[in-house]
N, C-alpha and C positions, 0 to 999 in steps of 0.2 A: 504494500500500500504506500502511496506517495504522500499521504497526509500523516504528519507526526504530531502527537499531542505532547505539549511541553508543560502541562499543568504542574507536574512535580517540581519543575524548576521555579515556576512562579510562586508556588506555595513556599518553597525554601527561602526565596528572596523576601517574601512577606512574613516569614517566620510563623506560618500558620499550619496547623495539622489538617489532614484531610477530613477528619470527623468534625472539626470546628466549622470548616467550610460547608460541609453537608448540612449541619444543623442550621447554620445561618440562612442558606438558600433554600432549605426545605426539600432536599433530595436525600435518598437513602445512601448510606455509606457504600453499599454494594454497587449501586449505579454509578456513583461518583468514582469509585475505585476502578470500575470497568472503563469509564471514560479516560481516567488517568493512564491506564495501561494499554489503551488503544484497542480494547476489545469491542467497541461499539462501532456501528456503521453510520450513525447519524447523531446529531445533537440538535435539540430544539433551540431556536433563537432566544426564547425566554430563559432557558437554562444558561446559555452562553452570556446573555445580558446580566443575569444575576451573578454569575462568576466574576465577570469583568467589573461590575459595580462593587462587589465585595472586596475584590483584590486590587481595585484601583489600577486596572490594566486595560489593554486593548486586545481584541480578539487575536490579532497577529502575535501577541506575546504567548498565547496558549496554543494556537494552531499554526503549523508550519507546513508548507508544501515543498517537497523535494523530489527531484527526478528519481524514478525507480532505480536507476543505476547507482545513484548516490546513497540510497537506503541500504544497499548491499554492503557498502563500505563503512557503515556506522556501527 
C-alpha cells in the first residue's frame, strides 16, 4: 500500500498515548490502534478532523503517500 499512517509519530511528538486520544475523540482503542498500524482501508473525515483538532496537526502530518517502490525500502 502506498499510503503510510504516521499517527504514532505525531502522538510521540505531542506526548500523548493512544488511549488518551481514543477517549478524547470518542473512538475505541481497537479502531484507533488499527488505524495507527495501517490495518484499515479507509478513515472517515470526521475521525481525521477530530484527530487533527486534538493533536493540533494537519492531515498530511498523519497520512503520507509514497510510491510503492519506496515502501519496499522502508
